[in-house]
C-alpha positions as CSV (number, residue, x, y, z in Angstrom):
1,M,95.8,62.9,104.7
2,S,97.9,65.5,102.9
3,H,96.0,66.7,99.9
4,R,97.1,69.4,97.5
5,H,94.8,71.4,95.4
6,V,96.1,74.5,93.5
7,L,93.9,77.2,92.0
8,A,95.7,78.7,89.0
9,L,94.7,82.1,87.8
10,P,96.3,83.6,84.7
11,F,96.1,87.2,83.5
12,S,93.6,87.1,80.6
13,Q,95.9,88.4,77.9
14,N,98.2,86.8,75.2
15,G,101.4,85.3,76.6
16,H,100.0,84.7,80.1
17,I,97.5,81.8,79.8
18,L,99.7,79.2,78.1
19,P,102.7,79.4,80.4
20,L,100.5,79.0,83.5
21,M,98.7,76.1,81.8
22,Q,102.0,74.4,81.2
23,L,102.9,74.9,84.9
24,S,99.5,73.5,85.8
25,L,100.0,70.4,83.7
26,C,103.4,69.8,85.4
27,L,101.7,70.0,88.8
28,V,99.1,67.5,87.6
29,E,101.9,65.1,86.6
30,Q,103.1,65.3,90.2
31,G,99.7,64.2,91.5
32,I,98.5,67.7,92.4
33,R,94.9,68.6,91.7
34,V,94.6,71.9,89.7
35,T,91.6,74.1,89.1
36,F,92.5,76.4,86.2
37,V,90.4,79.6,86.3
38,N,89.8,81.7,83.2
39,N,87.4,84.4,82.3
40,E,84.4,83.2,80.2
41,F,85.8,84.5,76.9
42,N,89.1,82.7,77.2
43,H,87.5,79.6,78.7
44,K,85.2,79.3,75.8
45,T,88.1,79.7,73.3
46,M,90.1,77.0,75.1
47,I,87.2,74.6,75.0
48,M,86.6,75.3,71.3
49,N,90.2,74.6,70.6
50,G,90.1,71.2,72.2
51,C,91.3,71.9,75.7
52,K,89.3,69.8,78.2
53,H,89.1,68.5,81.7
54,M,91.5,65.7,82.5
55,D,92.2,63.7,85.6
56,R,93.1,66.1,88.4
57,L,92.7,69.2,86.1
58,R,89.5,71.1,86.2
59,L,88.8,74.0,83.9
60,V,86.4,76.6,85.2
61,S,85.4,80.1,84.2
62,V,84.3,83.2,86.1
63,P,82.6,86.2,84.6
64,D,84.8,89.3,84.1
65,G,82.0,91.8,83.4
66,I,83.2,92.5,79.8
67,D,80.8,91.5,77.0
68,F,82.1,89.2,74.3
69,D,81.9,92.0,71.7
70,E,83.6,94.7,73.8
71,D,87.2,95.8,73.6
72,R,89.0,93.5,76.1
73,N,92.2,95.7,76.0
74,H,90.5,98.9,77.2
75,P,92.5,99.8,80.3
76,G,89.5,101.0,82.4
77,K,87.4,97.9,81.6
78,L,90.4,95.6,82.1
79,R,91.2,97.2,85.5
80,E,87.5,96.8,86.7
81,A,87.5,93.2,85.5
82,I,90.7,92.3,87.4
83,Y,90.1,94.2,90.6
84,G,86.3,94.1,90.7
85,T,84.3,91.5,88.9
86,I,86.9,88.7,88.7
87,A,88.0,89.3,92.3
88,R,84.4,89.0,93.6
89,N,83.7,85.9,91.5
90,L,87.0,84.3,92.5
91,E,86.3,84.8,96.1
92,N,82.9,83.2,95.7
93,L,84.4,80.3,93.8
94,I,86.9,79.6,96.6
95,E,84.1,79.8,99.2
96,E,81.9,77.4,97.3
97,N,84.8,75.1,96.6
98,N,86.1,75.1,100.1
99,G,82.7,74.6,101.7
100,G,82.2,78.1,103.1
101,G,78.8,76.9,104.4
102,G,80.2,74.0,106.4
103,G,79.1,70.4,106.1
104,D,80.8,67.4,104.7
105,D,83.4,68.6,102.2
106,D,85.7,66.4,100.1
107,D,89.2,67.1,101.4
108,D,90.6,66.6,97.9
109,E,88.5,69.5,96.7
110,I,89.6,72.1,99.2
111,I,92.0,74.6,97.6
112,T,95.3,74.7,99.5
113,C,97.3,77.1,97.3
114,V,96.6,79.8,94.8
115,V,99.1,80.4,92.0
116,A,98.3,83.7,90.3
117,D,99.8,85.7,87.5
118,A,101.8,88.6,88.9
119,V,99.1,91.0,87.4
120,M,96.3,89.3,89.4
121,V,97.2,90.9,92.7
122,S,93.7,90.7,94.0
123,A,93.9,86.9,93.9
124,L,96.8,87.0,96.3
125,E,94.9,89.3,98.6
126,I,91.9,86.9,98.6
127,A,94.1,83.9,99.3
128,A,95.7,85.8,102.3
129,K,92.2,86.7,103.6
130,K,91.1,83.0,103.3
131,G,94.3,81.7,105.0
132,I,95.4,80.0,101.8
133,R,99.0,79.8,100.7
134,A,99.8,81.8,97.5
135,A,102.5,82.1,94.9
136,V,103.1,84.6,92.1
137,F,103.7,83.3,88.6
138,N,105.4,85.8,86.3
139,A,105.1,85.1,82.6
140,T,107.1,88.1,81.6
141,P,110.3,87.3,79.7
142,A,113.5,87.8,81.6
143,S,114.8,90.3,79.1
144,V,111.7,92.5,79.7
145,M,112.1,92.2,83.5
146,T,115.7,93.1,83.3
147,S,114.9,96.2,81.3
148,V,112.2,97.3,83.7
149,Y,114.4,96.9,86.7
150,N,117.2,98.7,85.1
151,I,115.3,101.8,84.0
152,P,116.3,103.8,87.1
153,R,120.0,103.0,86.4
154,L,119.6,104.0,82.7
155,I,118.1,107.3,83.8
156,Y,120.9,107.9,86.4
157,D,123.6,107.1,83.8
158,G,121.9,109.6,81.3
159,I,121.2,106.9,78.7
160,I,117.6,107.7,78.8
161,R,116.2,111.0,80.0
162,N,113.6,111.6,82.7
163,D,112.0,114.7,81.3
164,D,109.4,115.7,78.7
165,E,111.9,116.7,76.0
166,T,112.0,114.5,72.9
167,F,115.1,112.7,71.9
168,P,117.1,114.0,68.9
């Protein structure tokens, strides 16, 4: 039997969660089971705002190591959350879900693909380690991506400068 179960993991900041949730709902409409993973803070917020489990969509949370009253935008804490705490908990979630201990596992529950926000590189590494297919989801607007990819050209053309001097 060919089952499909996607684990979706957004970056835990504004502008990243909703687009991946919209993709997840489209996958559910196609009969694909989706486990949508969020940190505890965002998971709680989604539940309080009426988001709930539905047929073939399961909402789960993993700890990110940042207390509810701490600054969630602090670069050092965010980096440790993404590459440390969330990565470890995500790997445990996949192992538990896919029956890392063996035994009679429900084929419909086994994760067959990970779709992760482009920032969540550690999820792609975990998927590769587990032999699970993976895809990158990029919620960045095309205009921003175009700007980022063209910065070297803008420097080369002298439109922006590549030194410490300030612009007039």
